[in-house]
mmCIF file of the N, C-alpha and C atoms, coordinates in Angstrom:
data_MODEL
# 
_entry.id   MODEL 
# 
loop_
_atom_site.group_PDB 
_atom_site.id 
_atom_site.type_symbol 
_atom_site.label_atom_id 
_atom_site.label_alt_id 
_atom_site.label_comp_id 
_atom_site.label_asym_id 
_atom_site.label_entity_id 
_atom_site.label_seq_id 
_atom_site.pdbx_PDB_ins_code 
_atom_site.Cartn_x 
_atom_site.Cartn_y 
_atom_site.Cartn_z 
_atom_site.occupancy 
_atom_site.B_iso_or_equiv 
_atom_site.pdbx_formal_charge 
_atom_site.auth_seq_id 
_atom_site.auth_comp_id 
_atom_site.auth_asym_id 
_atom_site.auth_atom_id 
_atom_site.pdbx_PDB_model_num 
ATOM 1   N N  . MET A 1 1  ? 120.326 55.627 354.812 1.00 0.00 ? 1  MET A N  1 
ATOM 2   C CA . MET A 1 1  ? 120.597 56.466 353.691 1.00 0.00 ? 1  MET A CA 1 
ATOM 3   C C  . MET A 1 1  ? 121.384 55.636 352.873 1.00 0.00 ? 1  MET A C  1 
ATOM 4   N N  . GLU A 1 2  ? 121.235 55.507 351.576 1.00 0.00 ? 2  GLU A N  1 
ATOM 5   C CA . GLU A 1 2  ? 121.927 55.062 350.621 1.00 0.00 ? 2  GLU A CA 1 
ATOM 6   C C  . GLU A 1 2  ? 122.587 55.712 349.872 1.00 0.00 ? 2  GLU A C  1 
ATOM 7   N N  . THR A 1 3  ? 124.632 55.448 349.356 1.00 0.00 ? 3  THR A N  1 
ATOM 8   C CA . THR A 1 3  ? 125.555 56.003 349.195 1.00 0.00 ? 3  THR A CA 1 
ATOM 9   C C  . THR A 1 3  ? 125.212 56.096 347.278 1.00 0.00 ? 3  THR A C  1 
ATOM 10  N N  . ASN A 1 4  ? 125.312 57.260 346.971 1.00 0.00 ? 4  ASN A N  1 
ATOM 11  C CA . ASN A 1 4  ? 125.389 57.212 345.301 1.00 0.00 ? 4  ASN A CA 1 
ATOM 12  C C  . ASN A 1 4  ? 126.378 56.630 344.602 1.00 0.00 ? 4  ASN A C  1 
ATOM 13  N N  . LYS A 1 5  ? 126.611 55.738 343.549 1.00 0.00 ? 5  LYS A N  1 
ATOM 14  C CA . LYS A 1 5  ? 127.532 55.104 343.107 1.00 0.00 ? 5  LYS A CA 1 
ATOM 15  C C  . LYS A 1 5  ? 127.099 55.503 341.503 1.00 0.00 ? 5  LYS A C  1 
ATOM 16  N N  . THR A 1 6  ? 128.530 55.595 341.000 1.00 0.00 ? 6  THR A N  1 
ATOM 17  C CA . THR A 1 6  ? 128.254 56.124 339.471 1.00 0.00 ? 6  THR A CA 1 
ATOM 18  C C  . THR A 1 6  ? 128.089 55.011 338.596 1.00 0.00 ? 6  THR A C  1 
ATOM 19  N N  . GLU A 1 7  ? 127.204 55.316 337.612 1.00 0.00 ? 7  GLU A N  1 
ATOM 20  C CA . GLU A 1 7  ? 126.825 53.911 336.942 1.00 0.00 ? 7  GLU A CA 1 
ATOM 21  C C  . GLU A 1 7  ? 127.904 53.939 335.567 1.00 0.00 ? 7  GLU A C  1 
ATOM 22  N N  . LYS A 1 8  ? 128.289 52.892 335.786 1.00 0.00 ? 8  LYS A N  1 
ATOM 23  C CA . LYS A 1 8  ? 129.932 52.763 334.976 1.00 0.00 ? 8  LYS A CA 1 
ATOM 24  C C  . LYS A 1 8  ? 129.259 52.762 333.310 1.00 0.00 ? 8  LYS A C  1 
ATOM 25  N N  . GLU A 1 9  ? 128.193 51.913 332.776 1.00 0.00 ? 9  GLU A N  1 
ATOM 26  C CA . GLU A 1 9  ? 127.946 51.983 331.416 1.00 0.00 ? 9  GLU A CA 1 
ATOM 27  C C  . GLU A 1 9  ? 127.774 53.402 330.880 1.00 0.00 ? 9  GLU A C  1 
ATOM 28  N N  . ILE A 1 10 ? 126.877 54.188 331.924 1.00 0.00 ? 10 ILE A N  1 
ATOM 29  C CA . ILE A 1 10 ? 126.737 55.813 330.935 1.00 0.00 ? 10 ILE A CA 1 
ATOM 30  C C  . ILE A 1 10 ? 127.900 56.607 331.203 1.00 0.00 ? 10 ILE A C  1 
ATOM 31  N N  . LEU A 1 11 ? 128.800 56.112 332.306 1.00 0.00 ? 11 LEU A N  1 
ATOM 32  C CA . LEU A 1 11 ? 130.038 57.000 332.052 1.00 0.00 ? 11 LEU A CA 1 
ATOM 33  C C  . LEU A 1 11 ? 130.738 56.487 331.192 1.00 0.00 ? 11 LEU A C  1 
ATOM 34  N N  . VAL A 1 12 ? 131.032 55.407 330.667 1.00 0.00 ? 12 VAL A N  1 
ATOM 35  C CA . VAL A 1 12 ? 131.958 54.705 329.316 1.00 0.00 ? 12 VAL A CA 1 
ATOM 36  C C  . VAL A 1 12 ? 131.273 55.636 328.222 1.00 0.00 ? 12 VAL A C  1 
ATOM 37  N N  . VAL A 1 13 ? 129.989 55.749 327.996 1.00 0.00 ? 13 VAL A N  1 
ATOM 38  C CA . VAL A 1 13 ? 129.508 56.284 327.178 1.00 0.00 ? 13 VAL A CA 1 
ATOM 39  C C  . VAL A 1 13 ? 129.926 58.009 326.879 1.00 0.00 ? 13 VAL A C  1 
ATOM 40  N N  . GLY A 1 14 ? 129.733 58.591 328.119 1.00 0.00 ? 14 GLY A N  1 
ATOM 41  C CA . GLY A 1 14 ? 130.368 59.828 328.517 1.00 0.00 ? 14 GLY A CA 1 
ATOM 42  C C  . GLY A 1 14 ? 131.880 60.012 327.863 1.00 0.00 ? 14 GLY A C  1 
ATOM 43  N N  . LEU A 1 15 ? 132.266 59.296 328.288 1.00 0.00 ? 15 LEU A N  1 
ATOM 44  C CA . LEU A 1 15 ? 134.199 59.230 328.078 1.00 0.00 ? 15 LEU A CA 1 
ATOM 45  C C  . LEU A 1 15 ? 134.330 58.918 326.669 1.00 0.00 ? 15 LEU A C  1 
ATOM 46  N N  . LYS A 1 16 ? 133.483 58.224 325.844 1.00 0.00 ? 16 LYS A N  1 
ATOM 47  C CA . LYS A 1 16 ? 133.719 57.763 324.398 1.00 0.00 ? 16 LYS A CA 1 
ATOM 48  C C  . LYS A 1 16 ? 133.521 59.178 323.730 1.00 0.00 ? 16 LYS A C  1 
ATOM 49  N N  . LYS A 1 17 ? 132.194 59.889 324.141 1.00 0.00 ? 17 LYS A N  1 
ATOM 50  C CA . LYS A 1 17 ? 131.813 61.075 323.537 1.00 0.00 ? 17 LYS A CA 1 
ATOM 51  C C  . LYS A 1 17 ? 132.967 62.230 323.636 1.00 0.00 ? 17 LYS A C  1 
ATOM 52  N N  . MET A 1 18 ? 133.493 62.288 324.824 1.00 0.00 ? 18 MET A N  1 
ATOM 53  C CA . MET A 1 18 ? 134.655 63.110 325.289 1.00 0.00 ? 18 MET A CA 1 
ATOM 54  C C  . MET A 1 18 ? 135.958 62.872 324.474 1.00 0.00 ? 18 MET A C  1 
ATOM 55  N N  . GLY A 1 19 ? 136.112 61.525 323.888 1.00 0.00 ? 19 GLY A N  1 
ATOM 56  C CA . GLY A 1 19 ? 137.311 61.026 323.424 1.00 0.00 ? 19 GLY A CA 1 
ATOM 57  C C  . GLY A 1 19 ? 137.086 61.711 321.522 1.00 0.00 ? 19 GLY A C  1 
ATOM 58  N N  . ILE A 1 20 ? 135.450 61.544 321.109 1.00 0.00 ? 20 ILE A N  1 
ATOM 59  C CA . ILE A 1 20 ? 135.606 61.949 319.828 1.00 0.00 ? 20 ILE A CA 1 
ATOM 60  C C  . ILE A 1 20 ? 135.614 63.629 319.932 1.00 0.00 ? 20 ILE A C  1 
ATOM 61  N N  . SER A 1 21 ? 135.110 63.981 321.105 1.00 0.00 ? 21 SER A N  1 
ATOM 62  C CA . SER A 1 21 ? 135.523 65.710 321.017 1.00 0.00 ? 21 SER A CA 1 
ATOM 63  C C  . SER A 1 21 ? 136.986 65.848 320.895 1.00 0.00 ? 21 SER A C  1 
ATOM 64  N N  . LEU A 1 22 ? 137.636 65.236 321.705 1.00 0.00 ? 22 LEU A N  1 
ATOM 65  C CA . LEU A 1 22 ? 139.528 65.241 321.660 1.00 0.00 ? 22 LEU A CA 1 
ATOM 66  C C  . LEU A 1 22 ? 139.864 65.346 320.579 1.00 0.00 ? 22 LEU A C  1 
ATOM 67  N N  . ALA A 1 23 ? 139.705 64.297 319.647 1.00 0.00 ? 23 ALA A N  1 
ATOM 68  C CA . ALA A 1 23 ? 139.865 64.224 318.158 1.00 0.00 ? 23 ALA A CA 1 
ATOM 69  C C  . ALA A 1 23 ? 139.154 65.061 317.375 1.00 0.00 ? 23 ALA A C  1 
ATOM 70  N N  . CYS A 1 24 ? 138.150 65.801 317.411 1.00 0.00 ? 24 CYS A N  1 
ATOM 71  C CA . CYS A 1 24 ? 137.696 66.837 316.698 1.00 0.00 ? 24 CYS A CA 1 
ATOM 72  C C  . CYS A 1 24 ? 138.349 68.131 317.152 1.00 0.00 ? 24 CYS A C  1 
ATOM 73  N N  . MET A 1 25 ? 138.998 68.212 318.157 1.00 0.00 ? 25 MET A N  1 
ATOM 74  C CA . MET A 1 25 ? 139.449 69.700 318.590 1.00 0.00 ? 25 MET A CA 1 
ATOM 75  C C  . MET A 1 25 ? 141.181 69.651 318.193 1.00 0.00 ? 25 MET A C  1 
ATOM 76  N N  . PHE A 1 26 ? 141.128 68.688 317.634 1.00 0.00 ? 26 PHE A N  1 
ATOM 77  C CA . PHE A 1 26 ? 142.841 68.593 317.013 1.00 0.00 ? 26 PHE A CA 1 
ATOM 78  C C  . PHE A 1 26 ? 142.282 68.766 315.428 1.00 0.00 ? 26 PHE A C  1 
ATOM 79  N N  . LEU A 1 27 ? 141.633 67.953 315.016 1.00 0.00 ? 27 LEU A N  1 
ATOM 80  C CA . LEU A 1 27 ? 141.431 68.113 313.781 1.00 0.00 ? 27 LEU A CA 1 
ATOM 81  C C  . LEU A 1 27 ? 140.576 69.068 313.062 1.00 0.00 ? 27 LEU A C  1 
ATOM 82  N N  . GLY A 1 28 ? 139.772 69.849 313.735 1.00 0.00 ? 28 GLY A N  1 
ATOM 83  C CA . GLY A 1 28 ? 139.064 71.061 313.082 1.00 0.00 ? 28 GLY A CA 1 
ATOM 84  C C  . GLY A 1 28 ? 139.978 72.133 313.200 1.00 0.00 ? 28 GLY A C  1 
ATOM 85  N N  . PRO A 1 29 ? 140.667 72.454 314.186 1.00 0.00 ? 29 PRO A N  1 
ATOM 86  C CA . PRO A 1 29 ? 141.578 73.794 313.751 1.00 0.00 ? 29 PRO A CA 1 
ATOM 87  C C  . PRO A 1 29 ? 142.592 73.572 312.639 1.00 0.00 ? 29 PRO A C  1 
ATOM 88  N N  . THR A 1 30 ? 143.621 71.731 312.468 1.00 0.00 ? 30 THR A N  1 
ATOM 89  C CA . THR A 1 30 ? 144.298 71.694 311.666 1.00 0.00 ? 30 THR A CA 1 
ATOM 90  C C  . THR A 1 30 ? 143.743 72.048 310.313 1.00 0.00 ? 30 THR A C  1 
ATOM 91  N N  . LEU A 1 31 ? 142.557 71.470 310.267 1.00 0.00 ? 31 LEU A N  1 
ATOM 92  C CA . LEU A 1 31 ? 141.639 71.527 308.818 1.00 0.00 ? 31 LEU A CA 1 
ATOM 93  C C  . LEU A 1 31 ? 141.572 73.261 308.351 1.00 0.00 ? 31 LEU A C  1 
ATOM 94  N N  . LEU A 1 32 ? 141.134 73.726 309.550 1.00 0.00 ? 32 LEU A N  1 
ATOM 95  C CA . LEU A 1 32 ? 141.131 75.334 309.080 1.00 0.00 ? 32 LEU A CA 1 
ATOM 96  C C  . LEU A 1 32 ? 142.537 75.879 308.843 1.00 0.00 ? 32 LEU A C  1 
ATOM 97  N N  . HIS A 1 33 ? 143.734 75.627 309.409 1.00 0.00 ? 33 HIS A N  1 
ATOM 98  C CA . HIS A 1 33 ? 144.832 76.288 309.014 1.00 0.00 ? 33 HIS A CA 1 
ATOM 99  C C  . HIS A 1 33 ? 145.341 75.801 307.847 1.00 0.00 ? 33 HIS A C  1 
ATOM 100 N N  . ILE A 1 34 ? 144.991 74.608 307.572 1.00 0.00 ? 34 ILE A N  1 
ATOM 101 C CA . ILE A 1 34 ? 145.556 74.114 306.015 1.00 0.00 ? 34 ILE A CA 1 
ATOM 102 C C  . ILE A 1 34 ? 144.767 74.818 304.772 1.00 0.00 ? 34 ILE A C  1 
ATOM 103 N N  . ALA A 1 35 ? 143.384 75.255 305.442 1.00 0.00 ? 35 ALA A N  1 
ATOM 104 C CA . ALA A 1 35 ? 142.496 75.740 304.481 1.00 0.00 ? 35 ALA A CA 1 
ATOM 105 C C  . ALA A 1 35 ? 143.193 77.324 304.123 1.00 0.00 ? 35 ALA A C  1 
ATOM 106 N N  . LEU A 1 36 ? 143.628 77.779 305.371 1.00 0.00 ? 36 LEU A N  1 
ATOM 107 C CA . LEU A 1 36 ? 143.701 79.345 305.141 1.00 0.00 ? 36 LEU A CA 1 
ATOM 108 C C  . LEU A 1 36 ? 145.268 79.612 304.840 1.00 0.00 ? 36 LEU A C  1 
ATOM 109 N N  . THR A 1 37 ? 146.197 78.890 304.831 1.00 0.00 ? 37 THR A N  1 
ATOM 110 C CA . THR A 1 37 ? 147.359 78.916 304.341 1.00 0.00 ? 37 THR A CA 1 
ATOM 111 C C  . THR A 1 37 ? 147.413 78.330 302.824 1.00 0.00 ? 37 THR A C  1 
ATOM 112 N N  . ASN A 1 38 ? 146.434 77.817 302.575 1.00 0.00 ? 38 ASN A N  1 
ATOM 113 C CA . ASN A 1 38 ? 146.310 77.615 300.763 1.00 0.00 ? 38 ASN A CA 1 
ATOM 114 C C  . ASN A 1 38 ? 145.225 78.246 300.173 1.00 0.00 ? 38 ASN A C  1 
ATOM 115 N N  . ARG A 1 39 ? 144.838 79.408 300.205 1.00 0.00 ? 39 ARG A N  1 
ATOM 116 C CA . ARG A 1 39 ? 144.062 80.298 299.644 1.00 0.00 ? 39 ARG A CA 1 
ATOM 117 C C  . ARG A 1 39 ? 143.673 80.083 298.271 1.00 0.00 ? 39 ARG A C  1 
ATOM 118 N N  . GLU A 1 40 ? 144.818 79.677 297.397 1.00 0.00 ? 40 GLU A N  1 
ATOM 119 C CA . GLU A 1 40 ? 144.665 79.593 296.092 1.00 0.00 ? 40 GLU A CA 1 
ATOM 120 C C  . GLU A 1 40 ? 144.505 78.182 295.247 1.00 0.00 ? 40 GLU A C  1 
ATOM 121 N N  . LYS A 1 41 ? 144.656 77.264 296.407 1.00 0.00 ? 41 LYS A N  1 
ATOM 122 C CA . LYS A 1 41 ? 143.846 76.039 295.815 1.00 0.00 ? 41 LYS A CA 1 
ATOM 123 C C  . LYS A 1 41 ? 142.769 75.787 295.788 1.00 0.00 ? 41 LYS A C  1 
ATOM 124 N N  . PRO A 1 42 ? 142.309 74.828 295.044 1.00 0.00 ? 42 PRO A N  1 
ATOM 125 C CA . PRO A 1 42 ? 140.931 74.394 294.382 1.00 0.00 ? 42 PRO A CA 1 
ATOM 126 C C  . PRO A 1 42 ? 139.840 74.061 295.490 1.00 0.00 ? 42 PRO A C  1 
ATOM 127 N N  . LEU A 1 43 ? 140.590 73.561 296.450 1.00 0.00 ? 43 LEU A N  1 
ATOM 128 C CA . LEU A 1 43 ? 139.900 72.859 297.690 1.00 0.00 ? 43 LEU A CA 1 
ATOM 129 C C  . LEU A 1 43 ? 139.744 73.812 298.750 1.00 0.00 ? 43 LEU A C  1 
ATOM 130 N N  . PHE A 1 44 ? 140.145 74.876 298.728 1.00 0.00 ? 44 PHE A N  1 
ATOM 131 C CA . PHE A 1 44 ? 140.031 76.122 299.629 1.00 0.00 ? 44 PHE A CA 1 
ATOM 132 C C  . PHE A 1 44 ? 138.696 76.000 300.339 1.00 0.00 ? 44 PHE A C  1 
ATOM 133 N N  . ILE A 1 45 ? 137.679 76.261 299.548 1.00 0.00 ? 45 ILE A N  1 
ATOM 134 C CA . ILE A 1 45 ? 136.111 76.213 300.178 1.00 0.00 ? 45 ILE A CA 1 
ATOM 135 C C  . ILE A 1 45 ? 135.772 74.919 300.934 1.00 0.00 ? 45 ILE A C  1 
ATOM 136 N N  . PRO A 1 46 ? 135.565 74.080 300.138 1.00 0.00 ? 46 PRO A N  1 
ATOM 137 C CA . PRO A 1 46 ? 135.411 72.966 300.807 1.00 0.00 ? 46 PRO A CA 1 
ATOM 138 C C  . PRO A 1 46 ? 136.240 72.142 302.270 1.00 0.00 ? 46 PRO A C  1 
ATOM 139 N N  . ILE A 1 47 ? 137.619 72.595 302.114 1.00 0.00 ? 47 ILE A N  1 
ATOM 140 C CA . ILE A 1 47 ? 138.364 72.119 303.297 1.00 0.00 ? 47 ILE A CA 1 
ATOM 141 C C  . ILE A 1 47 ? 138.051 73.162 304.499 1.00 0.00 ? 47 ILE A C  1 
ATOM 142 N N  . LEU A 1 48 ? 137.577 74.533 304.353 1.00 0.00 ? 48 LEU A N  1 
ATOM 143 C CA . LEU A 1 48 ? 137.495 75.477 305.213 1.00 0.00 ? 48 LEU A CA 1 
ATOM 144 C C  . LEU A 1 48 ? 135.638 75.172 305.830 1.00 0.00 ? 48 LEU A C  1 
ATOM 145 N N  . ILE A 1 49 ? 134.798 74.877 304.906 1.00 0.00 ? 49 ILE A N  1 
ATOM 146 C CA . ILE A 1 49 ? 133.755 74.362 305.432 1.00 0.00 ? 49 ILE A CA 1 
ATOM 147 C C  . ILE A 1 49 ? 133.730 73.231 306.433 1.00 0.00 ? 49 ILE A C  1 
ATOM 148 N N  . LEU A 1 50 ? 134.725 71.981 305.830 1.00 0.00 ? 50 LEU A N  1 
ATOM 149 C CA . LEU A 1 50 ? 134.835 71.107 306.976 1.00 0.00 ? 50 LEU A CA 1 
ATOM 150 C C  . LEU A 1 50 ? 135.491 71.290 307.915 1.00 0.00 ? 50 LEU A C  1 
ATOM 151 N N  . GLY A 1 51 ? 136.494 71.982 308.148 1.00 0.00 ? 51 GLY A N  1 
ATOM 152 C CA . GLY A 1 51 ? 136.807 72.455 309.135 1.00 0.00 ? 51 GLY A CA 1 
ATOM 153 C C  . GLY A 1 51 ? 136.199 72.864 310.325 1.00 0.00 ? 51 GLY A C  1 
ATOM 154 N N  . GLY A 1 52 ? 135.097 74.200 309.683 1.00 0.00 ? 52 GLY A N  1 
ATOM 155 C CA . GLY A 1 52 ? 134.136 74.820 310.638 1.00 0.00 ? 52 GLY A CA 1 
ATOM 156 C C  . GLY A 1 52 ? 133.305 73.606 311.220 1.00 0.00 ? 52 GLY A C  1 
ATOM 157 N N  . ILE A 1 53 ? 132.551 72.777 310.364 1.00 0.00 ? 53 ILE A N  1 
ATOM 158 C CA . ILE A 1 53 ? 131.896 71.672 310.810 1.00 0.00 ? 53 ILE A CA 1 
ATOM 159 C C  . ILE A 1 53 ? 132.524 70.754 311.601 1.00 0.00 ? 53 ILE A C  1 
ATOM 160 N N  . VAL A 1 54 ? 133.997 70.372 311.801 1.00 0.00 ? 54 VAL A N  1 
ATOM 161 C CA . VAL A 1 54 ? 134.462 69.476 312.854 1.00 0.00 ? 54 VAL A CA 1 
ATOM 162 C C  . VAL A 1 54 ? 134.685 70.314 314.155 1.00 0.00 ? 54 VAL A C  1 
ATOM 163 N N  . CYS A 1 55 ? 135.261 71.798 314.181 1.00 0.00 ? 55 CYS A N  1 
ATOM 164 C CA . CYS A 1 55 ? 134.919 72.414 315.085 1.00 0.00 ? 55 CYS A CA 1 
ATOM 165 C C  . CYS A 1 55 ? 133.722 72.404 315.792 1.00 0.00 ? 55 CYS A C  1 
ATOM 166 N N  . ILE A 1 56 ? 132.559 72.707 315.091 1.00 0.00 ? 56 ILE A N  1 
ATOM 167 C CA . ILE A 1 56 ? 131.385 72.642 316.060 1.00 0.00 ? 56 ILE A CA 1 
ATOM 168 C C  . ILE A 1 56 ? 131.170 71.271 316.445 1.00 0.00 ? 56 ILE A C  1 
ATOM 169 N N  . CYS A 1 57 ? 131.448 70.398 315.843 1.00 0.00 ? 57 CYS A N  1 
ATOM 170 C CA . CYS A 1 57 ? 131.336 68.816 316.369 1.00 0.00 ? 57 CYS A CA 1 
ATOM 171 C C  . CYS A 1 57 ? 131.856 68.617 317.664 1.00 0.00 ? 57 CYS A C  1 
ATOM 172 N N  . ALA A 1 58 ? 133.060 69.188 317.956 1.00 0.00 ? 58 ALA A N  1 
ATOM 173 C CA . ALA A 1 58 ? 133.893 69.245 319.036 1.00 0.00 ? 58 ALA A CA 1 
ATOM 174 C C  . ALA A 1 58 ? 133.045 69.887 319.718 1.00 0.00 ? 58 ALA A C  1 
ATOM 175 N N  . ILE A 1 59 ? 132.653 70.898 319.941 1.00 0.00 ? 59 ILE A N  1 
ATOM 176 C CA . ILE A 1 59 ? 131.647 71.644 320.860 1.00 0.00 ? 59 ILE A CA 1 
ATOM 177 C C  . ILE A 1 59 ? 130.778 70.977 321.103 1.00 0.00 ? 59 ILE A C  1 
ATOM 178 N N  . PHE A 1 60 ? 129.756 70.101 320.215 1.00 0.00 ? 60 PHE A N  1 
ATOM 179 C CA . PHE A 1 60 ? 128.859 69.468 320.773 1.00 0.00 ? 60 PHE A CA 1 
ATOM 180 C C  . PHE A 1 60 ? 129.043 68.299 321.136 1.00 0.00 ? 60 PHE A C  1 
ATOM 181 N N  . PHE A 1 61 ? 130.220 67.580 320.877 1.00 0.00 ? 61 PHE A N  1 
ATOM 182 C CA . PHE A 1 61 ? 130.427 66.203 321.282 1.00 0.00 ? 61 PHE A CA 1 
ATOM 183 C C  . PHE A 1 61 ? 130.929 66.855 323.146 1.00 0.00 ? 61 PHE A C  1 
ATOM 184 N N  . ALA A 1 62 ? 131.405 67.497 323.004 1.00 0.00 ? 62 ALA A N  1 
ATOM 185 C CA . ALA A 1 62 ? 132.025 68.144 324.501 1.00 0.00 ? 62 ALA A CA 1 
ATOM 186 C C  . ALA A 1 62 ? 131.011 68.005 325.643 1.00 0.00 ? 62 ALA A C  1 
ATOM 187 N N  . TYR A 1 63 ? 129.880 69.005 325.003 1.00 0.00 ? 63 TYR A N  1 
ATOM 188 C CA . TYR A 1 63 ? 129.058 69.435 325.799 1.00 0.00 ? 63 TYR A CA 1 
ATOM 189 C C  . TYR A 1 63 ? 128.455 67.993 326.279 1.00 0.00 ? 63 TYR A C  1 
ATOM 190 N N  . LYS A 1 64 ? 127.937 67.125 325.296 1.00 0.00 ? 64 LYS A N  1 
ATOM 191 C CA . LYS A 1 64 ? 127.032 66.170 325.132 1.00 0.00 ? 64 LYS A CA 1 
ATOM 192 C C  . LYS A 1 64 ? 127.774 65.038 326.103 1.00 0.00 ? 64 LYS A C  1 
ATOM 193 N N  . GLY A 1 65 ? 129.026 64.842 325.986 1.00 0.00 ? 65 GLY A N  1 
ATOM 194 C CA . GLY A 1 65 ? 130.083 64.383 326.799 1.00 0.00 ? 65 GLY A CA 1 
ATOM 195 C C  . GLY A 1 65 ? 129.911 64.469 328.329 1.00 0.00 ? 65 GLY A C  1 
ATOM 196 N N  . LEU A 1 66 ? 130.082 65.781 328.744 1.00 0.00 ? 66 LEU A N  1 
ATOM 197 C CA . LEU A 1 66 ? 130.333 66.303 329.935 1.00 0.00 ? 66 LEU A CA 1 
ATOM 198 C C  . LEU A 1 66 ? 128.907 65.816 330.862 1.00 0.00 ? 66 LEU A C  1 
ATOM 199 N N  . MET A 1 67 ? 127.550 66.267 329.888 1.00 0.00 ? 67 MET A N  1 
ATOM 200 C CA . MET A 1 67 ? 126.454 65.691 330.236 1.00 0.00 ? 67 MET A CA 1 
ATOM 201 C C  . MET A 1 67 ? 126.088 64.359 330.705 1.00 0.00 ? 67 MET A C  1 
ATOM 202 N N  . LYS A 1 68 ? 126.365 63.451 329.891 1.00 0.00 ? 68 LYS A N  1 
ATOM 203 C CA . LYS A 1 68 ? 126.391 62.103 330.423 1.00 0.00 ? 68 LYS A CA 1 
ATOM 204 C C  . LYS A 1 68 ? 127.200 61.495 331.414 1.00 0.00 ? 68 LYS A C  1 
ATOM 205 N N  . ILE A 1 69 ? 128.493 62.433 331.273 1.00 0.00 ? 69 ILE A N  1 
ATOM 206 C CA . ILE A 1 69 ? 129.399 62.199 332.567 1.00 0.00 ? 69 ILE A CA 1 
ATOM 207 C C  . ILE A 1 69 ? 128.621 62.483 334.008 1.00 0.00 ? 69 ILE A C  1 
ATOM 208 N N  . MET A 1 70 ? 128.017 63.500 333.885 1.00 0.00 ? 70 MET A N  1 
ATOM 209 C CA . MET A 1 70 ? 127.152 64.067 334.921 1.00 0.00 ? 70 MET A CA 1 
ATOM 210 C C  . MET A 1 70 ? 126.001 63.397 335.631 1.00 0.00 ? 70 MET A C  1 
ATOM 211 N N  . ASP A 1 71 ? 125.384 63.121 334.405 1.00 0.00 ? 71 ASP A N  1 
ATOM 212 C CA . ASP A 1 71 ? 124.513 62.057 334.685 1.00 0.00 ? 71 ASP A CA 1 
ATOM 213 C C  . ASP A 1 71 ? 124.774 60.734 335.284 1.00 0.00 ? 71 ASP A C  1 
ATOM 214 N N  . SER A 1 72 ? 125.878 59.790 334.903 1.00 0.00 ? 72 SER A N  1 
ATOM 215 C CA . SER A 1 72 ? 125.938 58.651 335.363 1.00 0.00 ? 72 SER A CA 1 
ATOM 216 C C  . SER A 1 72 ? 126.517 58.896 337.049 1.00 0.00 ? 72 SER A C  1 
ATOM 217 N N  . MET A 1 73 ? 127.025 59.858 337.127 1.00 0.00 ? 73 MET A N  1 
ATOM 218 C CA . MET A 1 73 ? 127.367 60.754 338.742 1.00 0.00 ? 73 MET A CA 1 
ATOM 219 C C  . MET A 1 73 ? 126.115 60.869 339.478 1.00 0.00 ? 73 MET A C  1 
ATOM 220 N N  . PHE A 1 74 ? 125.240 61.518 339.006 1.00 0.00 ? 74 PHE A N  1 
ATOM 221 C CA . PHE A 1 74 ? 124.336 62.536 339.772 1.00 0.00 ? 74 PHE A CA 1 
ATOM 222 C C  . PHE A 1 74 ? 122.808 62.025 339.726 1.00 0.00 ? 74 PHE A C  1 
ATOM 223 N N  . ASN A 1 75 ? 122.476 61.704 338.572 1.00 0.00 ? 75 ASN A N  1 
ATOM 224 C CA . ASN A 1 75 ? 121.031 61.250 338.393 1.00 0.00 ? 75 ASN A CA 1 
ATOM 225 C C  . ASN A 1 75 ? 120.952 59.664 338.127 1.00 0.00 ? 75 ASN A C  1 
ATOM 226 N N  . HIS A 1 76 ? 120.354 59.166 339.061 1.00 0.00 ? 76 HIS A N  1 
ATOM 227 C CA . HIS A 1 76 ? 120.300 57.820 339.237 1.00 0.00 ? 76 HIS A CA 1 
ATOM 228 C C  . HIS A 1 76 ? 118.556 57.579 339.095 1.00 0.00 ? 76 HIS A C  1 
ATOM 229 N N  . LYS A 1 77 ? 118.174 56.476 338.266 1.00 0.00 ? 77 LYS A N  1 
ATOM 230 C CA . LYS A 1 77 ? 117.041 56.053 337.605 1.00 0.00 ? 77 LYS A CA 1 
ATOM 231 C C  . LYS A 1 77 ? 116.691 54.536 338.590 1.00 0.00 ? 77 LYS A C  1 
ATOM 232 N N  . LYS A 1 78 ? 116.147 54.632 339.256 1.00 0.00 ? 78 LYS A N  1 
ATOM 233 C CA . LYS A 1 78 ? 115.641 53.607 340.236 1.00 0.00 ? 78 LYS A CA 1 
ATOM 234 C C  . LYS A 1 78 ? 114.436 52.435 339.992 1.00 0.00 ? 78 LYS A C  1 
# 
C-alpha cells in the first residue's frame, strides 16, 4: 500500500491564492469604510463599487485556494 504525499507544486499555487485572498480581505473592507465615511465626495460610488468587487474577489480566491490545497493533499493523478 502506497502512502499519500502532498504535491508541492499544487500546494504552492493554493497558498498563493490564499495570500491574494488575505490581501483582498484587508483591502475590501478598508475601501468600503473609506467610501462610506466620505459620502459627499465625488468618488463615493466608484470606491464603493471597487470595495464590493474586492470583497467578492476575497471570497472567490479563498474558495479556489482551499480547493487547490485540498487537491494537493487528497486528489493524486497518477
